[in-house]
C-alpha positions as CSV (number, residue, x, y, z in Angstrom):
1,M,-44.1,-13.1,-13.1
2,A,-41.3,-15.1,-11.6
3,D,-40.2,-14.3,-8.1
4,L,-36.9,-12.3,-8.4
5,A,-35.7,-13.7,-5.1
6,Q,-35.7,-17.2,-6.7
7,L,-33.7,-16.2,-9.7
8,D,-30.1,-17.5,-10.0
9,P,-27.9,-14.3,-10.0
10,T,-25.5,-15.9,-12.4
11,T,-28.3,-16.0,-15.1
12,I,-29.1,-12.3,-14.9
13,D,-27.6,-10.4,-17.8
14,I,-25.5,-7.7,-16.1
15,A,-22.7,-5.8,-17.8
16,L,-19.7,-6.3,-15.5
17,P,-16.2,-4.8,-15.8
18,S,-13.5,-7.1,-17.1
19,G,-12.3,-9.4,-14.3
20,A,-15.3,-8.7,-12.1
21,D,-17.4,-11.3,-10.3
22,V,-20.8,-11.5,-8.6
23,C,-21.7,-12.4,-5.1
24,P,-23.0,-16.0,-4.9
25,A,-25.5,-14.9,-2.2
26,C,-27.2,-11.8,-3.6
27,G,-25.8,-11.4,-7.1
28,A,-24.2,-7.9,-6.5
29,P,-21.0,-7.1,-8.5
30,L,-17.7,-7.9,-6.7
31,E,-14.3,-6.5,-7.3
32,A,-11.3,-8.9,-7.4
33,H,-10.0,-7.8,-4.0
34,D,-13.4,-7.7,-2.1
35,R,-13.3,-10.2,0.7
36,F,-16.9,-9.4,1.6
37,C,-19.9,-8.3,-0.5
38,V,-20.7,-4.6,0.0
39,A,-24.4,-5.3,-0.5
40,C,-25.1,-8.2,1.9
41,G,-21.8,-8.8,3.7
42,A,-21.3,-12.4,2.5
43,A,-17.7,-13.7,2.4
44,N,-16.0,-13.9,-1.0
45,D,-13.9,-17.0,-1.0
46,R,-12.4,-16.1,-4.4
47,A,-11.0,-12.8,-3.4
48,V,-7.5,-12.0,-4.6
49,M,-5.5,-11.0,-1.5
50,L,-3.6,-7.7,-1.7
51,P,0.1,-8.0,-1.1
52,T,1.0,-7.2,2.5
53,K,4.8,-7.4,2.2
54,G,6.2,-4.1,3.3
55,A,2.8,-2.8,4.6
56,D,3.5,-4.2,8.1
57,L,7.1,-3.0,8.1
58,K,6.5,0.5,9.5
59,K,8.1,2.9,11.8
60,H,5.7,4.7,14.2
61,F,6.2,8.3,15.1
62,R,4.5,10.5,17.7
63,C,4.5,14.3,17.2
64,Q,5.3,16.1,20.5
65,T,3.8,19.3,19.2
66,C,0.3,18.3,18.0
67,G,0.1,14.7,19.3
68,A,-0.4,13.0,15.9
69,E,0.8,9.4,15.6
70,V,1.8,8.3,12.1
71,A,3.1,5.1,10.6
72,A,5.8,5.6,7.9
73,D,8.1,3.4,5.8
74,A,10.5,1.4,7.9
75,N,13.5,2.8,6.0
76,Q,12.5,6.4,6.8
77,R,15.2,7.8,9.1
78,T,13.7,11.2,9.9
79,F,10.2,12.4,9.9
80,T,8.4,15.8,9.6
81,C,4.8,15.9,11.0
82,P,2.4,16.4,8.1
83,F,-0.1,18.0,10.4
84,C,1.9,20.9,11.9
85,D,5.2,20.8,9.9
86,S,7.1,20.0,13.1
87,N,10.3,18.0,13.5
88,Y,9.6,17.3,17.2
89,V,8.7,13.6,16.8
90,V,9.7,10.4,18.6
91,E,9.5,6.8,17.6
92,Y,7.3,4.5,19.5
93,A,6.2,0.8,19.4
94,P,2.5,0.1,18.4
95,A,2.3,-2.4,21.3
96,E,2.5,0.5,23.7
97,T,-0.9,1.9,22.6
98,G,-3.2,-1.2,22.7
99,R,-5.5,0.5,20.3
100,Q,-8.4,-1.0,18.3
101,A,-7.4,-2.1,14.8
102,P,-9.2,-0.4,11.8
103,E,-12.2,-2.3,10.5
104,F,-12.7,-0.6,7.1
105,V,-10.7,1.4,4.7
106,I,-11.5,3.7,1.7
107,P,-8.8,3.3,-0.9
108,F,-7.1,6.3,-2.6
109,A,-8.7,7.2,-5.9
110,V,-6.7,10.4,-6.5
111,T,-3.1,9.9,-7.6
112,P,-0.2,11.9,-6.1
113,A,0.3,13.7,-9.5
114,Q,-3.4,14.7,-9.6
115,A,-3.2,15.9,-6.0
116,E,-0.1,18.0,-6.8
117,E,-1.9,19.6,-9.7
118,K,-5.0,20.3,-7.6
119,F,-2.8,22.1,-5.1
120,R,-1.1,24.2,-7.7
121,V,-4.4,25.2,-9.2
122,W,-5.8,26.0,-5.8
123,L,-2.8,28.1,-4.8
124,R,-2.9,30.0,-8.1
125,T,-6.5,31.2,-7.3
126,N,-6.2,34.9,-6.2
127,S,-2.5,34.5,-6.7
128,W,-2.0,38.3,-6.8
129,F,-2.6,38.4,-3.1
130,R,-0.1,35.6,-2.3
131,P,3.2,36.8,-0.9
132,G,6.0,36.9,-3.5
133,D,8.5,35.2,-1.2
134,L,6.5,32.0,-0.8
135,V,8.7,29.4,-2.3
136,M,6.3,27.1,-4.3
137,A,8.7,24.2,-4.9
138,K,9.5,23.7,-1.2
139,V,5.8,23.9,-0.3
140,V,4.7,21.3,-2.9
141,E,7.3,18.8,-1.7
142,K,5.5,18.6,1.7
143,L,2.2,17.2,0.1
144,R,1.7,13.7,1.4
145,G,-1.0,11.1,1.1
146,V,-2.1,9.8,4.5
147,Y,-4.7,7.3,5.7
148,L,-6.4,9.0,8.6
149,P,-8.6,7.3,11.3
150,F,-12.2,8.3,11.5
151,W,-15.0,7.0,13.8
152,S,-18.3,6.2,12.2
153,F,-21.3,5.8,14.4
154,S,-24.9,4.6,14.0
155,M,-27.6,4.8,16.7
156,L,-31.3,5.0,17.4
157,A,-32.6,8.4,18.6
158,E,-35.8,8.1,20.7
159,S,-37.1,11.6,21.5
160,G,-40.0,13.1,23.4
161,W,-41.0,16.6,22.4
162,S,-43.4,19.4,23.3
163,A,-44.2,22.7,21.5
164,N,-46.7,25.4,20.9
165,I,-48.2,24.9,17.5
166,G,-49.5,27.9,15.6
167,E,-52.2,27.8,12.8
168,Y,-52.9,30.9,10.7
169,W,-56.3,32.3,10.1
170,Y,-57.4,35.6,8.5
171,R,-59.9,38.3,9.2
172,T,-61.0,41.4,7.3
173,E,-60.3,44.7,9.0
174,T,-61.9,48.0,8.2
175,Y,-59.9,51.2,8.5
176,T,-60.1,54.9,7.5
177,V,-57.5,57.0,5.6
178,T,-57.5,60.6,4.5
179,V,-56.9,61.2,0.8
180,N,-56.8,64.8,-0.5
181,G,-58.6,66.0,2.6
182,K,-61.4,63.4,2.3
183,S,-61.9,60.4,4.5
184,Q,-62.0,57.0,2.7
185,T,-63.0,53.6,4.2
186,R,-60.9,50.7,3.2
187,T,-60.5,47.0,4.1
188,R,-57.5,44.8,4.5
189,R,-56.8,41.2,5.3
190,V,-55.0,40.6,8.6
191,R,-53.3,37.4,9.6
192,E,-53.8,36.0,13.1
193,T,-52.3,33.0,14.8
194,E,-54.1,30.5,17.0
195,W,-51.7,28.7,19.4
196,W,-52.2,25.3,21.0
197,N,-50.0,22.9,22.9
198,L,-48.9,19.6,21.5
199,S,-46.5,16.9,22.5
200,G,-45.4,13.5,21.1
201,R,-42.6,11.1,20.4
202,H,-40.2,10.8,17.5
203,H,-37.9,7.8,16.7
204,Q,-35.3,7.7,14.0
205,Y,-32.0,5.9,13.1
206,Y,-29.0,8.0,12.4
207,S,-25.7,7.1,10.8
208,G,-23.1,8.3,8.3
209,Y,-21.4,11.1,10.2
210,L,-17.6,10.7,10.4
211,V,-15.6,12.0,13.4
212,S,-11.9,12.7,13.1
213,G,-9.9,10.2,15.2
214,S,-6.8,12.4,14.9
215,R,-6.0,15.2,17.2
216,G,-3.8,16.6,14.4
217,L,-6.9,17.1,12.2
218,D,-9.5,19.3,13.9
219,Q,-13.1,18.4,13.1
220,R,-13.6,21.8,11.4
221,Y,-11.0,20.8,8.8
222,A,-12.4,17.3,8.5
223,D,-15.9,18.6,7.8
224,R,-14.5,20.9,5.0
225,I,-13.3,18.0,2.8
226,K,-16.4,15.8,3.3
227,P,-18.3,13.9,2.1
228,F,-16.6,10.5,1.8
229,H,-18.8,7.9,-0.1
230,L,-19.1,5.1,2.4
231,A,-20.5,2.7,-0.2
232,A,-16.9,2.3,-1.3
233,L,-15.8,0.9,2.1
234,K,-13.5,-2.1,2.0
235,R,-12.7,-4.5,4.8
236,Y,-9.4,-3.5,6.2
237,E,-6.3,-5.2,4.9
238,S,-2.8,-3.9,5.7
239,G,-1.9,-4.1,2.0
240,Y,-4.0,-1.0,1.3
241,L,-1.5,1.0,3.3
242,A,1.6,-0.1,1.3
243,G,3.4,3.0,0.1
244,W,1.2,5.4,2.1
245,L,1.6,7.1,5.5
246,S,-1.1,6.0,8.0
247,E,-2.0,7.5,11.4
248,E,-3.1,5.8,14.6
249,Y,-6.2,7.3,16.2
250,S,-5.5,9.7,19.1
251,R,-9.1,10.6,19.8
252,E,-10.8,7.8,21.8
253,R,-14.1,6.3,20.8
254,D,-16.0,7.8,23.7
255,E,-14.7,11.3,23.0
256,A,-15.7,10.9,19.3
257,L,-19.1,9.6,20.3
258,E,-19.8,12.8,22.2
259,V,-19.0,14.8,19.1
260,C,-21.2,12.6,16.9
261,Q,-24.2,12.7,19.3
262,Q,-24.0,16.5,19.4
263,V,-24.3,16.5,15.6
264,F,-27.1,13.9,15.6
265,Y,-29.0,15.9,18.3
266,S,-29.0,18.9,16.1
267,E,-30.4,16.7,13.3
268,V,-33.1,15.4,15.7
269,Q,-34.1,19.0,16.4
270,R,-34.4,19.8,12.7
271,D,-36.3,16.6,12.0
272,V,-38.8,17.1,14.8
273,A,-39.3,20.7,13.7
274,A,-40.0,19.6,10.2
275,F,-42.4,16.9,11.4
276,L,-44.6,19.3,13.5
277,P,-48.0,20.1,12.1
278,G,-49.4,23.6,11.8
279,D,-48.1,26.7,10.1
280,T,-45.5,27.7,12.7
281,H,-44.3,26.7,16.1
282,R,-42.5,28.1,19.2
283,S,-41.0,26.9,22.5
284,L,-39.9,23.5,21.0
285,D,-38.4,21.3,23.6
286,V,-36.8,18.0,22.5
287,R,-35.5,15.3,25.0
288,T,-33.5,12.6,23.2
289,N,-32.0,9.3,24.3
290,F,-29.6,7.5,22.1
291,S,-29.4,3.7,22.1
292,A,-28.3,0.7,19.9
293,I,-25.0,2.5,19.4
294,N,-22.6,0.9,16.9
295,S,-19.2,2.2,15.9
296,D,-16.6,1.4,13.2
297,L,-13.0,2.6,12.9
298,I,-12.4,3.6,9.3
299,L,-9.2,4.7,7.5
300,V,-9.9,7.4,4.9
301,P,-7.6,8.8,2.2
302,I,-6.5,12.4,2.6
303,Y,-3.7,14.4,1.0
304,L,-2.3,16.7,3.6
305,L,0.1,19.6,3.4
306,A,1.2,21.7,6.4
307,Y,3.8,24.5,5.9
308,R,5.1,27.4,7.8
309,Y,5.2,31.0,6.5
310,R,6.5,33.7,8.9
311,D,6.0,31.5,11.9
312,K,2.4,30.6,11.1
313,V,1.2,27.1,10.1
314,Y,-1.1,26.8,7.0
315,R,-2.9,23.7,5.9
316,F,-4.1,22.3,2.7
317,L,-6.2,19.1,2.3
318,I,-7.5,17.0,-0.5
319,N,-10.2,14.3,-0.2
320,G,-8.3,11.3,-1.6
321,Q,-11.5,9.7,-2.8
322,T,-13.4,12.6,-4.4
323,G,-10.6,15.2,-5.0
324,K,-12.3,17.9,-3.1
325,A,-9.7,20.5,-2.0
326,E,-9.8,22.9,1.0
327,G,-7.2,24.9,2.9
328,D,-5.8,28.2,4.1
329,K,-3.1,30.2,2.4
330,P,-1.1,33.2,3.4
331,V,-1.9,36.6,1.9
332,S,0.3,39.7,1.5
333,A,-0.9,42.5,3.8
334,Q,0.9,45.0,1.5
335,R,-0.9,43.8,-1.6
336,I,-4.3,43.9,0.1
337,A,-3.6,47.4,1.3
338,V,-2.7,48.4,-2.3
339,A,-5.9,46.8,-3.6
340,V,-8.0,48.7,-0.9
341,V,-6.4,52.0,-1.8
342,V,-6.9,51.4,-5.6
343,G,-10.6,50.6,-4.9
344,I,-11.1,53.7,-2.9
345,V,-9.4,55.8,-5.6
346,L,-11.6,54.2,-8.3
347,V,-14.8,54.9,-6.2
348,A,-13.7,58.5,-5.6
349,L,-13.1,59.0,-9.4
350,A,-16.5,57.5,-10.2
351,V,-18.2,59.9,-7.7
352,L,-16.3,62.9,-9.1
353,A,-17.1,62.0,-12.7
354,F,-20.8,61.6,-11.8
355,S,-20.9,65.0,-10.0
356,M,-19.5,66.7,-13.1
357,L,-22.2,65.4,-15.4
358,P,-24.5,68.2,-16.7
359,R,-27.8,68.4,-14.9
């Protein structure tokens, strides 16, 4: 059999989309705008560059309420923060920040029309409990597509661990019971656990967890609309941002790294526990050191809507790549109270009807 590594990738019969190309280095399919191969990282000299005109012509706003920093179209005169629905924003120059430029971007796959429909469907769910004075039209107008910064880390976790390992064994036990005034001897199988100490080391490479680089988007909300498929990452080009809002990161790399390492440490605990021999364990102690840490700053596509109802801010988010929708919505306390009363009445009627049945 021929060595596959020696085959010319251009001779392999692969059904490619119209206008697609293949990587000259490894033969993986390439899209017209890919500057680098997603499989091997080789440069694509035939890439069609995205238009950047207008993408760099941005106004930069900083929200004085939540701290979010967003780039908007240059001709936009006023700005409402998409994170907290606040108008307390000021314009600033990007040179003031000295921040790291994004390295990768995940393009929008969900259109604005699709996002609006997803919001309407989501809001109609359990719509009876929604306040009647919530004006839908004004709320939908606030839905915006935004490229948000996320930090992606990869690192090696080297751990030393110790634990008490338990192995089950069984013995037969004889016991006596009294049945109808007579004693009977019976046997039963009893499980016992033998404990012994064990220690060792565990090494594993972790990656793929995204930490929100925006103080306007809490990590709890970010986790609710995951996952993002990182295989679709593109090398950052400003042309991807044309027509969209984009935010500068306001959570520094070191702060995001601490969040990520806490998550990875929990994964280490689970992985070591799953690795242990025996039937059970206790007193597991894991000591982990992270090294070979690499980071990437990624812009991810999110549809964001923040609106106020009776002085409280509610948020709705859509993953602009997968369409996953999450959020919070106001409910009517009066309607919930009515539903509770109706439920109590129905239960009382059911109990009354049951008590009147002939016995």
